[in-house]
N, C-alpha and C positions, 0 to 999 in steps of 0.2 A: 675546544681551550687550546690557547697556544702553549707552546714549551715553556714559555716564562711563567704564565700563569701556573700551568701544570707543576711547576717545581716549587712555587711560591706556595702551592695549596698542600703538597707533599710536606713542605717544613714546616707549615701551620699544624697538620696532623701529627707529624714526629713529635712536636713540641708539646702538643696534648697529651702524646702517649708517655711522653717522658714525666709530665706532671703527674698523670695518673699513677705510673710505676711508683714515684715518690710518696704518692698518698697511701698507695696499697703496702708500701713498704713500712711506712709509719704506723699505721692501722695495726699491722701484722706485728710488728714488735710490741706496739702497747698492748695488745690481747694476747701476748706469749705465743702467738703462733710461729714466730722466729724464735726458737729455743736454743737453736745451735746455727752456728756459720762453718762452713768448709771452704778450702782451696781446692779448686781443680786444676792442677797444672797438666799441661799438654807436653809431650815428649818433644824436646826441642833438639838443635842440631847446633854445631860447630865446625869453624876451621881453625886454622893456624892463628889467626889474629882476634877472632868474634867468636861468640857465642848469642844464640837466638834461643829465648824461651819465653813461652805464653801460657797464659790460663785464664780463669775467671773465679771471682768470688761470688758464692751464692747462698742461700738457705740450705742448710743440710737436706739433702732429699733423701737421706736413708735408705738409699737402694743397696743390698746386700748382693754378693756374688751368687751370680746363677748356678743352678744344679741341673743335672739330667732329669730328676724329678719335678722339677717344675711345672705346675699346670698352666694352662691358656690363660688362666684368669689371673694367677701369679705374675705371668709375662707382661700381660695387659696392664696390670696395676704399675709394675715397674717402670713400662714405658711411659705411662700416663706422669709418674712422677719427674721423668726426665724432662718432659715438655713443660709441667707445672711448675715453673722455674720462677723463684724470688731471687733478682740480682741485686747485689751490693754495690751501689757505684761510688766513684771518689772517694774512696779509702786507700790508705799507705800499704803496700805491700814491701817487705823486705827479702832479698834473696842472697845466701850466702854460698859464693863460689870461689874455690881454691883459697879458701880463708880471707875472702875480701867481701864486704857488705855492699849491697846494691839497693837502691829504693826506685820505686815507681808508684803511680797511683792508679787505681781502676778507673777505666771510662765510664759512660752512661750506662753502658749496657753491661758493668760489672767485669769486663775484660782487662787483662793488662798483658803488658809486653817488655822483657828484659832483652836491651840489645846492648851488650857489654863487649868493649874493647879487651881483650886479655890474651896473653901469652899462652896459648895451650900446650905449648911444647913442655911446660914446666908441669903439668897436670900428668901425674904418673897413673898408673894403673890401667884398667880397661878402658875401650872405646866407650862404653856407657857410664858416664858419670852420674852421681847422685847431686842435686840441688836443694839445698833447705830453704824452705820460703815459709816466712812468717806474715801474720797478719798484724800488722802495729796499730792501728785505732781500735778503741774500744767502741763497740756496735750495739751490743746488748747486755744487760746486767748479768753479772756471774757468768761473763763470756770464756774467761780462762784464755788459756794459751791456744791459737788457731795456727796448725802448721801443718806442712806437707812436704813431700819429697817428691821432687821433679826428676825425671830423667834426660839427659842431654847427649846425644852421640857425637863423638869425635873420632871420625874415621881414620884409624891408623894403619900402618904398614903398608905393604904393596897392594896399592888398588887398582883392578883390572878394569871396572867400568862402576857405575852407579844404575840402580833400577829406578824408575818412578812408574809406579803402578796405580791404576784407577782400582776400585774396590767393586762397585755394583756391577753385576754382571761381566765382572773380569774374575774377580776373586770368588765373589759367593753369586749365586742366582738371586735376583730381585724381582724380575718381571716389572722392569721399570718401563717397559713397552705396553703394559696391561695394569691401570692405576687399582682395579680391584685386587688382584693378585698381590700388589707390591704392597697394598695397606695391611692385606693379610699377614703377609711374610714378615713386615716391619712389627706389626705390633701383636701378634699371637705367637712369635717364637722367640727363644735365645740362643745364647751363644753356642749352646750345645745342638739344639735343634735346627739351626741356620748351617746347613752344612756346604762348605767350600765345592767349588767345581774338583773334580776327581783328578787327584795328582798335584794340584796346586803348591802344597806344602813341599811335596820332593822336589820339583821343578825349581820353586824359589829359593830353598836351601840350596840346590845345586849352583844358582845363581850367585847366590850370596859367598858361596865358596869360589866360584871360578875357577881360574886355571891353575891356581897352587893348593887348591882344596882346603884352604883357611879360610874361616868365617869373617871377611874383613869389608867385602864391598856392602856399600850402604844400601838401604831400602827407603823410599819416600812414598807413602799413599797420599794421593790426590783424590778428593773427592767431594762431590757437592750436597753430600749428606749434613744436617746441620751439626754443631757442636754437641747439641743436646746428645747426640749418639755416641759421644767419643768414649765413654767406659763400655759401652757394650760392643763398640768395633775393636777396641783394644783386647777385651775380654776375648772376643772371636778369634783374634788372631792367636793369643795365647793358646786358648782350648785346642786349638786346631794345628799347634806347631809351624805357624806361618812365621818367616822372620820377621821381627820386630823392627819398625821404623817410625818417625814421625808421621802423623797424620795430618793432613791438611785440610781441615773442613771449613765449613762456612757459616755466617750468620745469617738467618733466612727471613729475620724480621725487618720491619718497616723502617726504613732510613730516611734522613733529610731529602735524598734525591731519587730514591727508587721505593715502589710499593712494596716489592721483595729484594731486598739487600742483594747485590750483585747476582748478574745471570749466570748459569751452569759454565758457558763460555768463558766468559770474563774472568771469573773466579779461577778456574783451572789455568789458564794463560798465566794470571800473574803469580799463583803460587810455582808453577813449573819455571815460570823465569826467575824467581827468586831462588829457588834450588840451584838452577844453573849459573846464575851470578855469584853464588855463594860458594861454589866449586868450581873457579873458571879453568881448571886445568884438569876435570876428569870428563869422560864421555859417558853416555848414557844409553841404556835401552829402555823404551817406552812401552808400556803395555795397557792396552784399552779394549774397548769391545764396539760392536757394529751399531749398537741400539741406540746412542745417542751421537754427540758432536765429537768423539774423540778424534776419527780421522782426520776432520777439519782442524781441531785444535793442534793435532802434532804436526800436520802440515805446517801450520803458523809457527810452531816452535822451531821446525827446522830451517825454514826461512831466515827466521831472527838469529839463531846460532850455528852458522855453518860450521861444518865439520865437527859437531859435538854430539851428533845423535848417530848410534851406530847402527840401530835399526828399530822399527815400529813392527809392534806384534798386536794385532786386533782380533780378538775372539769373535769368531763367527758365530752371532747367536739368532741370527734372523734373516731367511732368504730374501726377503723385501729390500735389504740393506746391500745386497751384492752389488749393484751397479755403481752406488754411491761410493762403496770402498774401493771399487775398482777405478772410478772415475779420480779419486783422491790419490790412488796407489800410482796413477800415471803422472800426476801432477807433483808428486813428491819424489818421483824418479828422476826429475830433471836437476834436483838439487843433489844426486848421488847418494840418495838413503832408499832403502828397500822397505815399504809397507807390505807387511805379508798378513792376510787373511788365514787364522789357523783354526782348524774344527776343535783341537782339544791341546791337552799340555803334552801328549805324545808327539805331535806334530811340532809343536814349539821346541820340546827339547832337541829334536833331532837336527832342527835350525841351528839351535845354539851348539850342540856339540861340532857341526860341520865347518861353523866360524872359529872352533877353538875357544869359545867362551866359557864351556863348562867341562869337566872330564868326561870321559866316555862312560864310565859306570854310571853317569846320571839317567841313562836311559832306562837301564834295568831299575833302579830306583823308583823312578816316575812311573813305569809301568807295573811294578808290584803295586805300591801304593793305589794308583788308579784301579786297580782289579780288587783291592781290598774296599775301595772307597764305595764302588760300584755294587758290589755285593751287599756292602751294609744299608744300603737304601733301597734293595730289592723289596 
């Protein structure tokens, strides 16, 4: 099949998918299977001139917060609900930002975006701002008010640097290189039973505080996980006291041009570029792992944004990838940036202290937390 015919075939299949989704939504509403609508806002970010906030409008999936006592079957049920999504396309959504109203529409997959030109210097208060989001259109009978509160981070104060971090096998073990283990971990566990790498919380908190000890350095999490896992991942960061920050996930469904929308590498490159362009005067630390393509992706970013990357940390998760990381380290060194393969959070903390990026007491804090974490999972 030629490339042209392949694209035509995907377009046809995608259009069929959209029609099927429309029929499913219509039937679901008629049968009362869609009895409640919800807005899922994703954490956004802003600079001095602009705010960005995205989200999705879907059937209420009725997923409650996890607890340490949840059973495996409860975890599986919640994960099924996350992926059993009925999306609400082409409806109007309103956002109230700094006393101003802004409108947009959801796309054919139920996603919406607000890109708002606004002087954020006039927005007082903390660096995390609330944005009220409302569904304007009536979708079902007795719908009532459908509203949600989105969070937008506007970095303020003296910023030392920003941090862009992967999640899978960088913050939390997933077994991404072993499919069976990855599926078991993803579906059978929750935010409490999914335990981050020992010491990650203390290390990231130290980086958030930076050189002056104030929690001002912004964090961004870029992952190839699907948007369906957004609530799970934000809950996991909260439960384990890991600095909050916008999550840049992806839609993994069929698109007009790809069987699986967006490759792992293309998605992460696009999102990291977006962050760096949004904060042109801020340098960044990059955190990833050796399991997939992070070294290659970060090398490309260093090439495209000279002088913007302070260092690349790669968590060592598999010996078979040592030569690959070593080769990428040599290539990235040509651009004046060091890619450091680190065994654990202690090694990363020492490097951060040596470079003056965090305060010296960070090492003790990470060591204490790491010991507690490791004892807890024995």
